[in-house]
NUPAVEX-440077 format. One record per residue: x, y, z of N, C-alpha, C, CB in turn. Coordinates in steps of 0.001 Angstrom, whole numbers, padded with zeros to 6 digits, always signed. Glycine has a CB too. Example, Ala and Ser with C-alpha at 12.3 -4.5 7.8 and 13.67 -1.06 7.14 Angstrom:
<atoms>
+013190-005690+007800+012300-004500+007800+013200-003300+007800+011308-004473+009046;+012850-002250+007080+013670-001060+007140+012900+000030+007870+014084-000598+005725;
</atoms>
This chain:
<atoms>
+014813-008174+017413+015431-008545+016015+015226-010135+015639+017108-008199+016043;+014721-010445+014697+014486-012006+014406+015861-012552+013879+013222-012292+013201;+015850-013818+014043+017060-014477+013546+017027-014318+011888+017083-016116+014061;+018201-014505+011605+018433-014258+010080+018018-015660+009247+020155-013841+009794;+017563-015410+008101+017054-016426+007359+018202-016647+006210+015561-016046+006813;+018694-018030+005958+019702-017825+004748+018982-018099+003448+021010-018832+004840;+019616-017453+002276+018790-017355+001292+018759-018634+000374+019122-016183+000611;+017835-018824-000450+017680-020051-001314+018915-020217-002235+016350-019952-002205;+019555-021416-002105+020700-021676-002742+020514-022915-003705+021767-021865-001728;+019551-022979-004402+019395-024257-005344+018195-025086-004630+020942-025258-005448;+016815-024490-004795+015751-025495-004386+015222-026406-005515+014554-024747-003800;+014313-027200-005217+013777-027941-006405+012946-026944-007046+012954-029276-006063;+013239-026945-008371+012541-025970-009266+013301-024802-009665+011350-025489-008651;+014137-024520-009089+014969-023368-009146+015945-023423-010504+015828-023311-007762;+015995-022138-011148+016479-022383-012405+017660-021085-012188+015196-022296-013772;+017625-020465-011092+018753-019570-010992+019265-019530-009434+018306-018088-011537;+020747-019930-009261+021167-020011-008051+021670-018608-007378+022155-021005-008095;+021243-018203-006134+021625-016990-005588+023033-017178-005300+020817-016583-004397;+024116-016332-005647+025504-016503-005281+025711-015854-004029+026444-015981-006297;+025286-015126-003455+025460-014319-002327+025142-015092-001035+024615-013103-002457;+025537-016263-000925+025064-017071+000106+025439-016801+001645+025480-018325-000243;+026087-015922+001834+026293-015195+002975+025542-014245+003533+027212-014729+002888;+024496-013627+002588+023769-012830+003022+022621-013437+003629+023542-012017+002149;+021998-012678+004695+020937-013064+005949+019700-012207+005724+021579-012704+007590;+018363-012848+005677+017394-012103+005489+016671-011976+006838+016636-012591+004411;+016130-010701+007214+015385-010471+008504+014050-010712+008579+015492-009239+008913;+013440-010719+007465+011795-010714+007350+011636-011691+005724+011017-008635+007226;+010382-012250+006094+009911-012796+004833+008479-011986+004536+009727-014516+004955;+008422-011472+003281+007275-010623+002941+006421-011680+001971+007774-009089+002143;+005110-012164+002012+004530-012955+001332+003399-012247+000528+004162-013964+002140;+003481-012351-000566+002232-012118-001595+001184-013092-000833+002571-012641-003443;+000070-013001-001149-001241-013856-000536-001822-014673-001615-002501-012868+000059;-002674-014352-002571-003357-015104-003518-002369-015685-004441-004365-014305-004221;-002142-017167-004545-001503-018007-005177-000079-018080-004610-001605-017709-006511;+000108-017645-003335+001476-018056-002551+001000-018544-001308+002585-016818-002275;+000243-017889-000401-000171-018616+000796-001419-019347+000397-000411-017667+002043;-002527-018736-000371-003668-019491-000429-003902-019929-001867-004808-018735+000128;-004379-021073-002147-004427-021511-003699-006032-021022-004030-004114-023467-003978;-006048-019438-004383-007276-018870-004598-007460-018261-005857-007535-017998-003665;-006380-018502-006633-006428-017719-008011-007578-018131-008995-005054-017948-008797;-007331-019749-009013-008487-020353-010130-009912-019848-009548-008499-022289-010237;-010011-019751-008252-011400-019748-007620-011746-018169-007917-011419-020232-005824;-010915-017385-007754-011383-015773-007854-011368-015583-009091-010505-014622-007176;-010696-016215-010234-010686-015897-011621-011968-016413-012066-009486-016476-012403;-012411-017627-011640-013707-018018-012317-014794-017251-011956-014076-019355-012070;-015039-016682-010698-016018-015778-010327-016040-014510-011223-015815-015434-008920;-014810-013830-011340-014426-012662-012065-015124-012825-013651-012682-012560-012058;-014557-014076-014195-014719-014556-015407-016296-014543-015805-014078-015913-015439;-016936-015084-015055-018341-015466-015009-019237-014039-014884-018589-016533-013684;-018936-013190-014135-019578-012026-014312-019302-011107-015528-019362-011379-013223;-017998-010950-016189-017722-010288-017255-018368-011016-018390-016327-010102-017378;-018307-012171-018232-019248-013098-019506-020627-012685-019412-019293-014922-019309;-021176-012429-018193-022568-012073-018164-022783-010495-018544-023136-012412-016706;-021522-009843-018538-021779-008324-018860-021409-008257-020418-020760-007194-017863;-021223-009276-020998-021027-009374-022582-019449-009531-023074-021654-007945-023289;-018795-009877-022168-017147-010179-022294-016779-011315-022049-016284-009473-021472;-017096-012508-023133-017101-014015-022624-015804-014224-022569-017820-015142-023503;-015554-014843-021426-014095-015743-021144-014271-016622-019939-012683-014726-020796;-013250-017667-020119-013317-018565-019045-012295-018357-017891-013174-019873-019586;-012451-019093-016934-011399-018561-015818-009971-018766-016362-011537-019411-014322;-009575-019936-017098-008123-020097-017551-007851-018834-018749-007892-021812-018255;-008780-018472-019223-008614-017367-020319-008166-016144-019585-010015-017044-021169;-009172-015957-018398-008977-014752-017485-007652-014672-016794-010025-014739-016418;-007153-016037-016616-005631-015927-015786-004680-015698-016978-005094-017507-014813;-004761-016087-017925-003807-016159-019060-003708-014564-019520-004394-017252-020347;-004894-013928-019399-004980-012579-019777-004556-011573-018782-006263-012314-020145;-004796-011918-017522-005105-010802-016750-004385-011094-015386-006689-010578-016634;-003911-012138-015291-003217-012649-013851-002191-011491-013653-002347-014346-013915;-002280-011051-012386-001378-010172-011613-001844-008899-011768+000040-010232-011997;-002784-008506-012721-003196-006935-012641-004392-006819-012024-003343-006198-013996;-004607-005503-011638-005417-005007-010527-007089-005239-011295-004900-003154-010074;-007936-004762-010663-009235-004685-011238-009393-003663-012024-010195-004651-010374;-008889-002555-011680-008801-001095-012419-008020-001531-013838-007778+000233-011386;-006995-001904-013838-006224-002389-014894-006791-003306-015844-005184-002945-014408;-007495-004467-015269-008416-005274-016427-009564-004355-016713-009074-006850-015897;-010270-003597-016178-011161-002996-016703-010902-001939-017674-011790-002642-015836;-009690-001439-017858-009165-000540-018544-008744-001231-020009-008050+000064-017709;-008386-002235-019808-007856-003250-020882-008968-003749-021795-007183-004535-020186;-010239-003913-021099-011316-004506-021682-012058-003306-022367-012171-005315-020632;-011973-002194-021436-012817-000994-022279-012046-000429-023368-013229+000297-021352;-010649-000642-023501-009812-000253-024800-009902-001249-025955-008272-000124-024448;-010429-002532-025385-010756-003433-026549-012224-003352-027299-010596-004842-026018;-013113-003027-026154-014657-003179-026656-015246-001792-027017-015654-003861-025445;-014539-000517-026420-014823+000507-026489-016033+000850-025386-015003+000671-027789;-016261-000081-024505-017463+000001-023589-016882-000397-022116-018741-001080-024117;-017386+000442-021056-016874+000293-019775-017979-000748-018922-016690+001851-019102;-017203-002097-019557-018206-003029-018890-018018-003376-017508-018261-004252-019563;-016773-002981-016805-016729-003063-015601-017923-002272-014617-015457-002675-015413;-018315-001184-015106-019245-000380-014502-020579-001049-014439-019316+000875-015181;-020884-002072-015425-022210-002684-015445-022126-004086-014435-022631-003053-017117;-020932-004067-013970-020859-005400-012805-021087-004704-011482-019195-006323-012712;-021889-005521-010588-022144-005293-009595-020874-005999-008668-023507-005653-009468;-020230-005066-008336-018989-005707-007658-019018-006113-006339-017936-004886-007682;-020123-005727-005424-020383-006187-004177-021075-007788-004432-021388-005042-003389;-021686-008006-005524-022096-009273-005648-020773-010282-006057-023272-009254-006716;-020045-009598-006946-018919-010496-007053-018241-010809-005908-018028-010044-007883;-017990-009760-005068-017257-010339-003798-018214-011243-003048-016740-009149-002772;-019412-010858-002988-020262-012061-002197-020074-013421-002771-021876-011811-002242;-020076-013435-003961-020166-015018-004748-018517-015567-004489-020617-014878-006885;-017550-014547-004478-016194-015047-004428-016088-015679-002901-015054-013786-004758;-016651-014731-001811-016619-015266-000460-017384-016655-000495-017292-014219+000590;-018372-016659-001040-019161-018418-000983-018348-019395-001711-020827-018582-001841;-017785-018870-002567-016821-020104-003173-015710-020147-002333-016255-019917-004746;-015049-019265-001818-013967-019492-001047-014011-020403+000229-013569-018306-000719;-015494-020185+000689-015770-020868+001940-016095-022345+001750-016902-020190+002645;-016254-022500+000373-016471-023989-000053-015439-024834-000246-017109-024098-001193;-014311-023930-000955-013135-024562-001749-011905-024154-001343-013171-024294-003153;-011798-023073-000618-010305-022351-000635-009437-023177+000080-010220-020863+000052;-008368-023383+000037-007410-024285+000816-006008-023567+000680-007369-025898+000195;-005339-023565+001877-003869-022980+001804-003120-023741+000760-003051-023098+003234;-002067-023206+000318-001082-023607-000768-000348-024950+000093+000132-022149-001249;-000200-025967-000495+000183-027137+000049+001725-027040+000600-000028-028221-001013;+001730-027247+001760+003186-027097+002579+003264-025928+003322+004465-027050+001656;+002379-024611+003044+002799-023464+003548+002554-023534+005023+002163-022343+002891;+001452-024168+005408+001074-024051+006838+002199-024502+008065-000208-024950+006963;+002951-025893+007289+003968-026216+008161+005182-025060+008269+004496-027578+007685;+005391-024567+006893+006503-023568+007074+006112-022573+007736+007067-023068+005946;+004901-022173+007951+004460-021028+008724+004526-021292+010210+003063-020647+008336;+004282-022336+010454+004370-023087+011952+005837-022859+012505+004067-024889+011851;+006642-023479+011314+008174-023329+011994+008719-021982+011847+009297-024318+011304;+008442-021157+010916+009067-019795+011119+008299-019067+012351+008947-018875+009694;+007110-019152+012735+006315-018287+013725+007142-019115+015141+004224-018480+013554;+007294-020195+015253+008019-020572+016334+009166-020172+016770+008158-021540+016291;+009935-019909+015653+011312-019415+015814+011372-017795+015739+012236-020077+014665;+010214-017381+015743+009905-015887+015950+010488-015250+014581+010683-015207+017431;+010696-015484+013326+011000-014848+012227+009828-013886+012019+011267-015793+011112;+010298-012511+011644+009587-011694+011104+008796-011934+009636+010385-010740+011116;+007461-011929+009738+006848-012210+008330+005655-011155+008116+006245-013843+008217;+005317-010772+007037+004159-009959+006687+003272-010473+005532+004633-008621+006345;+002333-010193+005397+001590-010467+004210+001548-009074+003274+000078-010999+004652;+001845-009115+002156+001801-008002+001147+001053-008067-000113+003037-007744+000768;-000097-007705-000139-001082-008203-001158-001779-006969-001931-002221-009124-000409;-002293-007294-003191-003143-006366-003758-004600-006590-003385-002966-006384-005182;-004939-007413-002730-006249-007814-002194-006575-006901-001068-006268-009294-001725;-007757-006433-000927-008296-005484+000322-008267-006141+001659-009834-005032+000118;-008175-005287+002597-007763-006076+003804-008935-007123+004518-007305-004961+004894;-010307-006504+003960-011295-007419+004463-011156-008889+003778-012728-006789+004198;-010916-008923+002437-010844-010126+001853-009400-010877+002422-010929-009887+000233;-008548-010062+002581-007352-010641+003159-007830-011447+004656-006180-009330+003401;-008232-010965+005665-008664-011406+006993-009717-012636+006674-009373-010097+007880;-010483-012442+005560-011700-013729+005684-010693-014790+004816-013664-013344+004717;-009865-014674+004070-009368-015579+003549-008112-016473+004185-009158-015043+002505;-007515-015709+004891-006528-016039+005826-006999-016763+007098-005862-014848+006177;-008217-016122+007760-008772-016896+008713-009581-018300+008313-009610-015999+009381;-010017-018487+006989-010615-019358+006372-009727-020673+006368-010964-018822+005114;-008532-020368+005936-007285-021324+005564-006689-021533+006962-006075-020610+004417;-006678-020879+008262-005911-021041+009321-004582-020550+009177-005904-022283+009657;-004458-019328+008436-003235-019025+008244-002992-017470+009259-003024-018944+006520;-004251-016899+009703-004074-015612+009967-003314-015532+011310-005380-014902+009953;-003311-016213+012260-002712-016150+013562-001116-016366+013292-003390-017303+014583;-000625-016673+012168+000894-016903+011881+001343-015562+011489+001237-018031+010682;+000508-014769+010977+000939-013497+010293+000346-012343+010855+000628-013494+008872;-000765-011856+011475-001388-011014+011887-000567-010616+013200-002733-011426+011959;-000157-009188+013176-001039-008186+012782-000345-007508+011496-001320-007163+014008;+000592-008340+010892+001262-007537+009873+000737-008154+008292+003033-007678+010143;-000373-007502+008219-001433-007813+007228-001603-006475+006380-002870-008288+007981;-000782-006436+005120-000825-005025+004327-001529-005256+003020+000713-004391+004000;-002035-004270+002683-002893-004260+001288-002479-002955+000512-004660-004234+001571;-002374-003076-000885-002175-001963-001590-003049-000648-001433-002232-002382-002795;-004450-001176-000846-005241-000160-000483-004587+000983+000592-006440-000835+000056;-003598+000499+001109-003138+001184+002084-002198+002257+001662-002606+000345+002954;-001794+002316+000487-000832+002989-000240-001043+003678-001471+000019+002220-000457;-000418+004703-001910-000681+005508-003226-000969+004564-004334+000568+006426-003655;+000264+003559-004597+000178+002981-005927+000239+001523-005504+001368+003467-007004;-000437+000672-006614-000331-000659-006341+000787-001398-006835-001376-001225-006740;+001054-002641-006945+002196-003267-007640+001705-002889-009371+002325-005178-007172;+002941-002924-009989+004181-003093-009716+005036-002003-009242+004643-003571-010689;+004552-000971-008528+005242+000097-007836+005731-000483-006597+004365+001320-007577;+006571-000099-005834+007222-000768-004562+006648-000246-003392+008746-000563-004447;+005433+000538-003586+005163+001247-002436+004629+000338-001136+004152+002294-002850;+003997-000839-001613+003259-001581-000626+004587-002231+000092+002058-002725-001309;+005628-002558-000413+006637-003528+000132+007583-002561+000840+007406-004485-001045;+007806-001312+000433+008393-000335+001449+007705-000079+002661+008561+000904+000892;+006386+000185+002522+005342+000367+003575+005588-000888+004557+003741+000401+002906;+005446-002128+003990+005497-003309+005059+006989-003302+005808+005239-004891+004235;+008173-003116+004842+009258-003218+005516+009427-001934+006730+010359-003268+004421;+009127-001042+006645+008829+000149+007506+008187-000251+008620+008033+001170+006877;+006984-000823+008371+005961-001298+009464+007013-002512+010434+004307-002161+008546;+007650-003273+009638+008583-004282+010470+009604-003660+011131+009250-005327+009648;+010225-002507+010601+011425-002173+010927+012828-002790+010633+011288-002122+011974;+012613-003401+009156+013630-004047+008477+014057-003166+007445+013240-005333+007966;+015304-003248+007032+015744-002709+005746+015269-003387+004662+017100-002671+005625;+014828-002902+003758+014395-003585+002482+015276-004539+001829+014122-002637+001519;+016821-004158+001958+017940-005165+001437+017883-006396+002293+019484-004530+001514;+017196-006644+003474+017267-007593+004263+015839-008136+004443+017930-007174+005425;+015059-007982+003231+013726-008416+003249+013480-009618+001963+012764-007011+003082;+013156-010758+002368+012801-011815+001331+011469-011687+000920+012988-013205+001811;+011087-011720-000544+009969-011496-000933+009496-012808-001728+009991-010248-001641;+008230-013235-001465+007768-014642-002185+006533-013977-002905+007304-016125-001012;+006560-014346-004405+005699-013659-005185+005532-014758-006319+006253-012181-005632;+004295-014512-007015+003808-015457-008107+003379-014757-009205+002713-016333-007698;+003760-013491-009464+003124-012658-010602+004582-011770-010959+001559-011565-010017;+004415-011423-012214+005453-010399-012745+005581-009149-012225+005277-010140-014009;+004140-008748-011910+003831-007232-011215+004341-007077-009896+002277-006899-011055;+004279-008320-009023+004511-008445-007786+006061-008615-007633+003693-009521-007255;+006631-009224-008564+008147-009371-008834+008806-007974-008847+008430-010117-010271;+008191-007434-009962+008695-006075-010302+008720-005166-008875+007656-005370-011515;+007486-005190-008175+007447-004376-007087+008502-004669-006098+006200-004447-006510;+008647-005939-005636+009752-006308-004944+011018-006042-005091+009771-007265-004915;+011402-006276-006554+012634-005718-006927+012913-004318-006980+012897-006136-008024;+011846-003364-007258+011615-002111-007098+011908-001749-005814+010422-001795-007438;+011674-002214-005005+011742-002012-003363+013164-002205-003167+010804-003145-002361;+014035-002881-003625+015318-003048-003201+015504-004486-002549+015654-001923-002254;+014477-005431-002734+014522-006648-002025+014730-007937-002811+013346-006749-001312;+015119-008987-002340+015399-010261-002971+013960-010874-003171+016412-011215-002054;+013764-011373-004408+012216-012088-004636+012550-013339-004942+011195-011498-005867;+011768-014440-004592+011971-015745-005308+010455-015777-005691+012628-017146-004352;+010306-016569-006864+009209-016698-007396+008482-018013-007377+009387-016297-008495;+007349-018165-006901+006606-019506-006489+005851-019785-007803+005498-019366-005076;+005711-021077-008137+005275-021597-009271+004504-022848-008941+006372-021808-010177;+004127-023113-007765+003515-024208-007339+002035-024272-007142+004077-024499-006281;+001075-023180-007182-000304-023212-007137-000858-023627-008031-000815-022273-006952;-002190-023937-008158-003211-024508-009331-003217-023554-010291-004760-024782-008909;-002981-022186-010416-003276-021585-011341-002085-021512-012254-003807-020484-010943;-000669-021884-011778+000416-021671-012515+000616-022404-013574+001371-021737-011874;+001199-021876-014749+001387-022238-016148+002826-022745-015998+001159-020980-017273;+003146-023672-017257+004557-024090-017054+005581-023043-017301+004868-025218-017916;+005121-021846-018025+006051-021126-018396+006180-019896-017325+005793-020774-019798;+005392-019855-016258+005435-019070-015130+006810-018710-014778+004793-019713-014060;+007476-019854-014347+008865-019618-013893+009761-018650-014914+009567-021070-013743;+009627-019087-015757+010547-018028-017031+010191-016679-016765+010097-018278-018842;+008684-016653-016862+008274-014997-016837+008442-014383-015562+006729-014696-017204;+008804-015071-014506+009284-014507-013204+010473-014077-013345+009286-015359-012117;+011415-014918-013764+012808-014683-013928+013028-013617-014879+013508-015876-014343;+012359-013446-016016+012254-012194-016831+011928-010926-016030+011184-012372-017886;+011117-010886-015053+010664-009991-014287+011679-009760-013097+009341-010374-013905;+012621-010395-013206+013775-010194-012093+014031-010824-011151+013775-009272-011516;+012979-012124-010829+013161-012763-009587+014568-013673-009648+011822-013658-009277;+014970-013585-008489+016453-014123-008196+016620-015689-007950+017015-013398-006860;+015421-016067-007865+015117-017624-007758+013568-018233-007948+015571-018049-006296;+013660-019155-008557+012101-019795-008793+012182-020958-008111+011585-020139-010383;+010854-021454-007489+010775-022763-006830+009251-023035-007104+011241-022763-005158;+008897-024514-006749+007730-024937-007387+007044-025415-006001+007957-026117-008654;+007730-025703-005000+007122-026296-003582+007772-025569-002490+007404-027950-003333;+006761-025867-001519+007102-024904-000117+007994-025598+000592+005850-024569+000934;+007852-027137+000841+009062-027916+001722+010690-027757+001172+008702-029668+001668;+010737-027424-000320+011926-027076-000766+012298-025552-000371+011923-027331-002214;+011626-024639+000033+011770-023290+000252+011984-023426+001869+010448-022342-000319;+011366-024288+002621+011309-024349+004051+013007-025017+004252+009810-025444+004671;+013155-025981+003301+014475-026696+003732+015694-025596+003389+014700-028267+002808;+015533-024887+002168+016521-023832+001944+016885-022792+002889+016169-023203+000930;+015652-022486+003601+015639-021369+004744+015875-021867+006100+014291-020632+004811;+016176-023253+005989+016666-023891+007584+015640-024129+008501+017620-022910+008444;+014418-024189+008183+013122-024194+008845+012716-025612+008966+012059-023366+008087;+013379-026410+009193+013015-027788+009324+012774-028106+010782+014086-028689+008737;
</atoms>
């Protein structure tokens, strides 16, 4: 059994204070893209470039504004409904993956402050897992590139392992079961509305993170609207609130 983590009770950037300060968490479940690794702008640039080549012109920032937090299938369905064409079918997604890997290898970085937080949590043997909509291969590549893999493996979980992706709770419930922790004792760190909905539907506490490169000024309010129990904008504040100094 891992030591308990005290919940966030007013970190920098928080707009909602958790009242149940006596509650203890037994595990932290991390979303990956935009939470552990600052990948969203890079990945969205690649996807936007390929959709533009297929005839649906948009920039990386427009892609984030319109499609952030949605799966590839959900995005394809939206674009098909708008255009009447299945443009996603015209895209070579193997090439997209290769282009993304190349860009990641050149530019991908961990989110500021998260490496030290994971070091401290790992040293104290806190239970942690990655719970992501990205595929397992992409997760391994990204986390190894950024030096985070060893803090979190083998508990790396993808929605490709469950029936339904976020906003359904399946992947969070799957991760909690693998860790042997009750959902009510899990703390989820998310940066999207879909992910926040998933964590809350699983019966977990969710803190919204708004400090990655893709985050807009209104993301915190959006995460709170989705049910986030608190919102924070930098990892050192979370680390302090969780007593991981």
